[in-house]
Structures are given as structure tokens and as C-alpha cells.
C-alpha positions in Angstrom: -3.3 4.1 33.9 -5.0 7.5 33.9 -8.7 8.1 34.0 -10.9 9.7 31.3 -10.0 13.2 32.5 -6.3 12.5 33.0 -6.8 11.6 36.7 -4.2 9.1 37.8 -5.2 5.6 39.0 -8.8 5.8 37.9 -9.9 3.2 35.4 -11.7 4.6 32.4 -14.7 2.3 33.0 -15.5 3.8 36.5 -18.3 6.2 36.8 -19.8 5.5 33.4 -23.6 5.5 33.5 -25.1 2.7 31.5 -28.2 3.5 29.6 -29.4 0.0 30.0 -31.8 0.8 32.9 -35.0 -0.9 32.1 -38.2 1.0 32.9 -41.4 -0.7 32.3 -44.4 0.9 30.5 -46.2 1.6 33.8 -43.2 3.7 35.1 -43.1 5.7 31.8 -46.9 6.2 32.0 -46.7 7.4 35.6 -43.9 9.8 34.7 -45.8 11.0 31.7 -48.9 11.6 33.8 -46.9 13.6 36.4 -45.4 15.7 33.7 -48.8 16.4 32.2 -50.1 17.5 35.7 -47.1 19.8 36.1 -47.6 21.3 32.7 -51.3 21.9 33.5 -50.4 23.6 36.7 -47.8 25.8 35.0 -50.4 26.7 32.3 -52.9 27.7 35.0 -50.2 29.8 36.8 -49.4 31.5 33.5 -53.0 32.4 32.9 -53.4 33.8 36.4 -50.2 35.8 36.0 -51.4 37.3 32.6 -54.8 38.1 34.2 -53.2 39.9 37.2 -50.8 41.7 34.9 -53.7 43.0 32.8 -55.7 44.1 35.9 -52.6 45.9 37.2 -52.1 47.8 34.0 -55.8 48.8 34.1 -55.5 50.0 37.7 -52.3 52.0 36.9 -54.0 53.7 33.9 -57.1 54.5 36.0 -54.9 55.9 38.7 -53.0 58.0 36.1 -56.3 59.4 34.8 -57.6 60.2 38.3 -54.4 62.1 39.2 -54.6 64.1 36.0 -58.2 65.0 36.7 -57.3 65.9 40.3 -54.5 68.2 39.0 -56.9 69.9 36.6 -59.3 70.5 39.5 -56.5 71.9 41.6 -55.3 74.3 39.0 -58.8 75.6 38.2 -59.9 75.8 41.9 -56.7 77.6 43.1 -57.1 81.4 43.2 -54.3 83.4 41.5 -51.3 84.1 43.8 -51.8 81.1 46.0 -49.3 78.2 45.9 -50.6 75.2 43.9 -50.0 71.8 45.4 -50.1 68.6 43.3 -50.7 65.1 44.6 -47.1 64.0 43.8 -45.6 66.3 46.4 -44.7 65.0 49.8 -46.8 67.4 51.9 -50.6 66.8 51.8 -52.9 69.7 50.9 -55.2 71.1 53.6 -58.8 72.3 52.9 -57.6 75.9 52.8 -54.9 75.0 50.3 -57.3 73.1 48.1 -59.3 76.3 47.5 -62.2 75.5 49.9 -63.8 72.7 47.9 
């Protein structure tokens, strides 16, 4: 006789999980308590993640504004005819290149 998936020589009753496992109320209560604790921890992690994400966006915006202000200072402080350097370039500006600030 073939098994449930057509496998030869495997009786169809082998490997069937019976749902007759009896758990008492204490075991269900313990599992429920553990799941509540896990849920609480996950909620806490989600709040921390949201908070860090918000702080990161604030920092990025602050950095963006500071770079823009720095660019404006560089363009207004650089005498005509000199090369203008911006903070995004790879080479750092020296005091002479900054216009003697």
C-alpha cells in the first residue's frame, strides 16, 4: 500500500499528528504570559527604533542646513578669480583657500 504522498510501503496512518495533546490551564497561562512579555519587548524596541529614526532625520536636516550655510559663507568670502571649494569635495580647504577667515 502506498503512503499519503504516493510513497511505497508507508501506511497512511504514520506521521499523522494527533491534536489530542492535552495542555492544562497552567501551561496555557504560562505560554500566554511569555507571549505577553515578548510582545511588550517588541513594542519597546519599536518605540526605540522610531525615536532613533526621528533623531537621525533631525541630525541629517541639521547637517544639510549647516553645509548650505557653509557653502554660502565660502561663496561670499572667496575673492573673484580664486577657485571655490565646497565641503563635498575630497580635498580639504586650507586657511588661504577659505579666504582668510
